[in-house]
C-alpha positions in Angstrom: 82.2 91.1 189.5 79.7 91.6 192.2 76.2 90.2 192.7 74.1 93.2 193.6 70.3 92.9 193.3 67.6 95.5 193.9 64.4 94.4 195.5 61.5 96.2 197.3 60.7 95.9 201.0 58.6 97.8 203.6 60.3 99.6 206.5 57.9 101.1 209.0 55.1 100.6 206.5 56.8 102.5 203.7 57.9 100.6 200.5 61.4 101.4 199.4 64.2 99.8 197.4 66.5 97.3 199.1 70.0 96.6 197.8 70.8 93.0 198.3 74.4 91.7 198.2 77.0 89.8 200.3 79.9 92.0 199.2 79.0 95.7 199.4 82.6 96.6 200.1 83.5 95.4 196.6 81.4 98.1 195.0 83.4 100.9 193.4 81.0 103.4 194.8 80.7 102.9 198.6 77.4 104.6 199.5 77.9 104.0 203.2 78.5 107.2 205.2 78.3 106.0 208.8 78.5 102.6 210.5 78.8 99.4 208.6 77.3 97.4 205.7 75.1 94.5 206.9 77.1 91.3 207.3 74.6 88.8 208.7 71.0 87.7 208.0 69.8 89.9 210.9 71.5 93.2 210.0 70.4 96.1 207.9 71.8 99.5 206.7 69.2 102.2 206.1 69.1 105.4 204.1 69.6 108.9 205.4 65.8 109.6 205.2 65.3 106.9 208.0 68.4 107.7 210.0 66.8 110.2 212.5 64.1 107.7 213.5 66.4 104.7 213.8 69.9 105.2 215.4 72.6 102.6 214.8 72.0 99.6 217.1 68.2 100.0 217.2 65.8 97.5 215.7 63.5 98.0 212.8 60.7 95.9 211.3 61.1 95.0 207.6 58.3 93.4 205.6 57.9 91.8 202.3 54.7 90.1 201.1 53.1 88.8 204.2 56.3 88.4 206.2 57.5 91.0 208.7 60.8 90.4 210.6 63.1 92.4 212.9 66.6 93.6 211.9 69.4 95.5 213.7 70.5 98.8 212.1 74.3 98.7 211.7 74.9 101.6 209.4 73.6 104.4 207.2 73.8 104.7 203.4 73.2 107.5 200.9 71.2 107.3 197.7 70.5 110.3 195.5 68.1 108.4 193.2 65.8 107.5 196.1 66.2 110.6 198.2 67.7 108.6 201.1 64.7 106.2 201.3 66.6 103.0 200.8 68.2 100.1 202.7 70.8 97.3 202.4 70.3 93.6 203.2 72.5 90.6 202.8 71.4 87.7 200.6 70.6 85.7 203.7 68.8 88.7 205.2 66.5 89.1 202.2 66.0 85.3 201.9 64.5 85.4 205.3 61.7 87.6 203.9 61.5 85.9 200.5 62.7 82.2 200.5 62.3 82.1 196.7 65.1 84.6 196.4 67.7 81.9 196.6 66.5 80.5 193.3 65.5 83.8 191.5 67.5 85.7 188.9 70.3 88.0 190.2 71.9 91.2 189.0 75.6 90.8 188.3 77.8 93.9 188.0 80.9 93.5 185.9 83.7 96.1 186.2 85.5 96.4 182.9 88.6 98.3 184.2 88.9 100.6 181.2 88.0 98.0 178.6 85.4 98.7 175.8 82.1 98.2 177.7 80.1 97.5 174.6 82.6 94.7 173.5 82.4 93.1 177.0 78.6 93.2 176.8 78.6 91.5 173.4 81.0 88.8 174.7 78.8 88.1 177.7 75.7 87.9 175.5 77.4 85.6 173.0 78.9 83.2 175.5 76.3 83.3 178.3 73.1 84.1 176.3 71.1 81.3 177.9 71.9 82.6 181.4 71.4 86.3 180.7 67.9 87.9 180.5 69.0 91.5 180.1 72.3 93.6 179.9 72.7 97.3 180.5 75.7 99.6 179.8 75.9 101.4 183.1 78.9 103.4 182.0 77.0 104.8 179.0 74.0 105.5 181.2 76.2 107.3 183.8 77.8 109.4 181.1 74.4 110.4 179.7 73.2 111.3 183.1 76.3 113.4 183.8 76.0 115.2 180.5 72.3 116.0 181.2 73.0 117.1 184.7 75.9 119.2 183.5 73.8 120.9 180.8 71.0 121.7 183.4 73.4 123.1 185.9 75.2 125.1 183.2 71.9 126.6 182.1 70.8 127.4 185.6 74.2 128.9 186.5 74.2 131.0 183.3 70.7 132.3 184.0 71.7 133.2 187.6 74.8 135.0 186.3 72.8 137.0 183.8 70.2 137.9 186.4 72.9 139.0 188.9 74.7 141.1 186.2 71.4 142.7 185.1 70.4 143.6 188.7 73.9 144.9 189.5 73.9 146.9 186.3 70.4 148.4 187.0 71.5 149.6 190.5 74.8 150.9 189.1 73.0 152.8 186.3 70.6 154.5 188.7 73.5 155.5 191.0 75.6 156.9 188.2 72.9 158.6 186.3 71.5 160.3 189.5 75.1 161.4 190.3 75.5 163.0 186.9 72.2 164.8 187.1 73.1 166.1 190.7 76.7 167.1 189.8 75.9 168.4 186.3 77.1 171.9 186.9 80.3 170.8 188.7 81.1 168.6 185.7 80.5 171.5 183.4 82.9 173.7 185.4 85.5 170.9 185.4 85.2 170.7 181.6 85.6 174.4 181.3 88.8 174.1 183.4 90.2 171.6 180.8 89.0 168.2 182.1 88.0 165.8 179.3 84.8 163.6 179.3 87.0 160.5 179.6 88.7 161.9 182.7 85.4 162.6 184.4 84.0 159.2 183.4 87.0 157.5 184.9 86.7 159.7 188.0 83.1 158.4 188.6 84.2 154.8 188.0 87.1 155.2 190.4 84.9 156.7 193.1 82.8 153.5 193.0 85.7 151.1 192.8 86.5 150.9 196.6 83.0 149.9 197.4 82.9 147.5 194.5 86.2 145.9 195.5 85.2 145.7 199.1 81.9 144.0 198.3 83.7 141.5 195.9 86.3 140.6 198.6 83.6 140.2 201.2 81.6 138.0 198.8 84.6 135.9 198.0 85.3 135.3 201.7 81.7 134.4 202.4 81.6 132.1 199.4 84.8 130.4 200.5 83.6 129.8 204.0 80.0 128.9 203.1 80.4 126.9 199.9 81.1 123.5 201.6 78.3 123.8 204.2 75.7 125.0 201.7 76.7 122.4 199.1 76.5 119.6 201.7 73.1 120.9 202.9 71.8 121.0 199.3 73.1 117.5 198.5 71.6 116.2 201.8 68.1 117.2 200.7 68.4 114.6 197.9 70.0 111.9 200.0 73.7 112.5 199.4 75.3 112.7 202.9 78.9 112.3 201.9 79.6 114.8 199.1 82.7 114.5 197.0 82.1 117.8 195.3 85.4 119.8 195.0 85.5 123.5 195.8 88.3 125.3 194.1 89.7 128.0 196.3 90.6 130.1 193.3 87.0 130.2 192.0 85.7 132.8 194.5 88.8 134.9 193.9 88.4 134.7 190.1 84.7 135.6 190.5 85.6 138.6 192.7 88.1 139.9 190.2 85.7 139.4 187.3 82.9 141.1 189.2 85.1 144.1 189.9 86.2 144.3 186.3 82.6 144.0 185.0 81.3 146.7 187.3 84.2 149.0 186.3 83.3 148.6 182.7 79.6 149.1 183.4 80.4 152.2 185.4 82.3 153.7 182.4 79.5 152.8 180.1 76.8 154.3 182.2 78.8 157.5 182.7 78.7 158.4 178.9 76.0 161.1 179.4 78.9 163.2 180.7 80.0 163.6 177.1 76.8 165.6 176.4 77.5 168.2 179.1 78.7 171.4 177.5 80.1 174.3 179.6 78.7 176.8 177.0 75.2 175.4 177.4 75.4 175.6 181.2 76.5 179.3 180.9 73.6 180.2 178.6 71.0 178.4 180.5 
């Protein structure tokens, strides 16, 4: 269990959430990414949005109600829910701002270690009902948030994939159709010499394959090198400074192979007008 309360304070005139606890290291999700958690009544850890203006070791003024006091910055923390505009204080540190905090209700986090969370909540409410004002199933809330986030990201990714395939297909169709129009007589002569429509279609697709494969390999290399910096930069914009997002090395390779295969199939499909070319028709024209 860990006593971990959220309050609101002012830092440099801006109101933001303050996480208040005496045991931040006991949290399963350590949101510190540089420096230390506050350990005394005169220390504070601030969010990434405030880090540039307040280096570690500097002093910052924190206010609550009509009280404004100085604290020493000892570390930086990340918070995606607040965009990095957040801070940490010890119980004694926040009590300096709000003396009534020592006697106010606290938030107590209980780690169930794989147990049925709902059953634990019912047990707490039945045995400590007179001490508990509200209970929340954080595991269920987290699962719901993850499912919602996953659905949104899947939808966005699918839309981007469809758009990319459509644009690629449009360019490929224009190139192949213009090639067929330009080389129409040559294809007619080749057909007269015994080449089938399928052979000519595969010839066009094969002619484009080196450029397609080279582009796919280059894209896979760029994706492999840029995925981590780009992901970190995107997460940093919402306050996540220490990303745990895993990048599978096989993903860019699989994407390159899939792209090559899709473009090969599209090339064969767009080359079907070759079937309509007739040597006899070309001779009589």
